[in-house]
N, C-alpha and C positions, 0 to 999 in steps of 0.2 A: 434431591437427584444423585444417583450414585455414577462413579466415573463409568461403570458398564453401561448404564441407562443411556449417557452421552453419547455412545457409539452407535446407539440407534436412531435413525432418522425420525426426527419428530419436530413441532414446532418450538417446544421448550429446548430442545437440543441445538437448533439452529439459532435460537437466540442466545444462548449461553456460548455458541461458538462465535458470535458476533463480538461478544463482549471480550472473548481470550485472545482472538487470533488477529482481528483486523483494526485494531487501533493505528499502529504506525501507518500502513497503508492508507486507511481512512483519512488522515490527519494531511497526506501528500500533496493534495489540490490546494493547500493552503501557501505551498511555496515552490511548486514545481514549475509553473509557468512563468511566476512572477522569477525565478531563478534563470529562465531561459530566456524571456525578454530582455528582462536586466535593462540596461544604458541604451540597447538597440533601437532603432527606429521602428516603430510597428508598421508592418508591411503584411499583404496578404500571403506572401511567399514564408515569411517567419510565421504568422498563425496556423496558417493550413500546413505548413510543412512540421511546424512543432506538435501540433494535434494529431497530424498521422503518425509521428514517430510514437507518442505516448501512446495512441490506440493500440498501433501494432507491436508495442513492446509488452503493454498489459495482454495483449492476445497470444503472441508467440511465447513469451517468457513465463506470463503467470499463468494464463488458462492452458496452454500447451503444454509447457515443461513441467508445473507443478501439479496442476489439477488433473491433467489427463495422464500423464507420464509418473511423476515422481511418486504421487500419493499411492501407485499401486507396488513400490517398491517399501513395502510395510514389513516388519518383522514380528509377526504374531499380533498384528495391529498397532505395534509402535512403532513412531517413526523418529527422524532426527538423525545426526551424522553419525552417533555411535550403533545405532540401529543397523543403518546402512553398513556400516563398517563390519557387524558381525554376519551380515549376510555375504559378504565378499572377502572376507578374510582367508577363508581356505583357498581361493585363490592365487594368493603370492602374499609373502610376509612383507614385501615394502609397501604395501596397501596402507599399513601403520602411519607412514607419513604422511600421505594424502589425509587421513583420519583425523591427525594430529594439527595439521594446517587447517583443515574446516572447522575443527573444535575451537580454534584461535581465531578464526575471521567471525565465526557465530558469537564468540563473547564478545569480540570487539564492536560488532555490530548491535548486540544488546547495549553496549557501554553507549555508542555514538546516536542511534537513532531516539531514544526518548528524549534526550536534550533537544535535540532538532524538532521534535514533533510537538512539545511543549512550548519551546520559545517561539515557535511559527505561530502557536495559537495566541500566546501572551502578548505578541508582537502587535496583536489588531488594538490593543489598549492604547497603543501608541496614537492612534489616530484622535483619540479624545484627550489623551493626557501625553502629550508630547516631551514632557522632560520625566516621565516616570522610569525610574531603574527598573527592568524588568528581570534583571539577574538574579536578585534575591526571591523573587516571587517564583521564578522558576526554580530553584533549589528548594523552597520549600515544598512546593508542588510534586516534585521529584521524591522527595523525603517521604512525603506523605503516600505517594504512590507504592513506593519500595516496601514502607512499613506495611502498607495494606497487603500485600504480597503473601506475608507469612500465613494469612488465614487459609490459602489453598485456593487451587485453580476453581474449584467448584463456586467457591464465595465470590470470586473476581469476576468470573464470568456470570454469574447471577445477578450482579452489582451492575456491571458496566453493560450488559447486553442490551436492556431497555435504552440506557444513553446512546449506544451504538447505534439502535435500531433508528432514534430519532434523528441523530447526527445524518445518517446517509439519507434518510427520508427527506431532510431538510436540504442537504447539498443537492440533493437530484431536482427538488422542487426548483431551488433558486437558479441552478443551471437551465432547466426548461423552460423558466421566464424568458430569460433571454435568448433561447434558441428560437422561441414563438415570434420572437421581434426581428430576428435574422436565421431563418431556416436553411437558407444557403450553406451555412455552415458545416451541414451534414456531409458536404463534398469532400470534408478534412479526412473521413473515414476510409478514404482512396487511398492505398499505399503507393498510388503516381505521386502525390505531394512530399511522402515522406522521401523518396528517391530524389526528386527534384530539389528538395530541400539539402540533403544531402552532396549533392552534386553542384549546384548552383549558388546556395547561399553562403557567403563569405563565413568560414569558419563555422560552418553547419555541422560537420563532422564532430567537432571538438564540443558542441554544445550536447551531444548525445551524453556526456556527463550528468547534465542536468536533466536529460530525458528520463535516464534509468533512477533517478528519484520517485518516479512514480510508482516504481515496484518495491519501495523500501517494507521492508516488514514481509516481504513476500515468504521468505523463507519460513516463516511461522506456521505455515499450509503444512508443511511437511513435520516440522520438529514438534507441533501441537497435535500430530496426528491422532496419537494415544490418547489424548484426552477429549477430543471431540468426534473423531471417527469419521471416514473419508466422505461418506453419506451427507452428513451436516455440512462439512465443509463446503463441498462441491455446491449443494444447494444455496447455501450463503453467499458463495461466491458470485451466483448469478445476479442475486439482489445487489451485492456490494459493487460488481462492475459495471451494472447498469447505473448505478448512481453516481460513480466515479468519471463515467464515460460522459454522462448528461452535465456534471460540474464543469468537468475540462471544456467541452463545447460551450457551455453557456458562457465561460470565461472568456472563449476566444470572440466567441459573438460580441461580447460588451467591447473589449479591446478593439474590433474591428468596427463597431459603431460608434465609439467615443473618441477614437484616436487616429 
């Protein structure tokens, strides 16, 4: 499948898009709610408020900001900070500085998020092997992943697309299992709980730093626009967001039921 064909809406294009774009945000359920709860006492205010903040962050920042608005700012079908700069540079020369800062933060994000995602996934092995040293495993996995990237976006997307499809289906189903046991958790989708959490929960505002981990990798929606096309990205996001929300709600239902 050529790069041009990826920009046309198709089942294959959506599958490849899953493999290219949604790896980081797809693994965020491994650590987001855990980071929020941490050593805090589990309570309805904490769980409902945290889930509400996560849902509305995904809705306002990822769906509204990136999917509906930012994807419109393409430069002949290409996205990313430099494509955006090419569109606005005629307005003022000083816009070069925000472009440089944006490129720097994107590079930093590309360095930080893969280790977080891989380490969070590997940490699950500690449940069965508490004495296991995970750092060498993480380094090996990251080395292999970056070595594999040299074969190009098309190969990476085609290889990881089916894996990500299975992953999102799995986390969505696992979340749904716990939601069925405690369906009242759907109340967390109301913004009322997010506002109540930020106002009344001790240090609730500062926990927003952990909430925003739920959007880790969302910038790939725009930076990889030229590889996948906005139609494939938007359709894939419907499936991805549904799976993510189901999983987060399922985690919340499990915590309320067991703790």
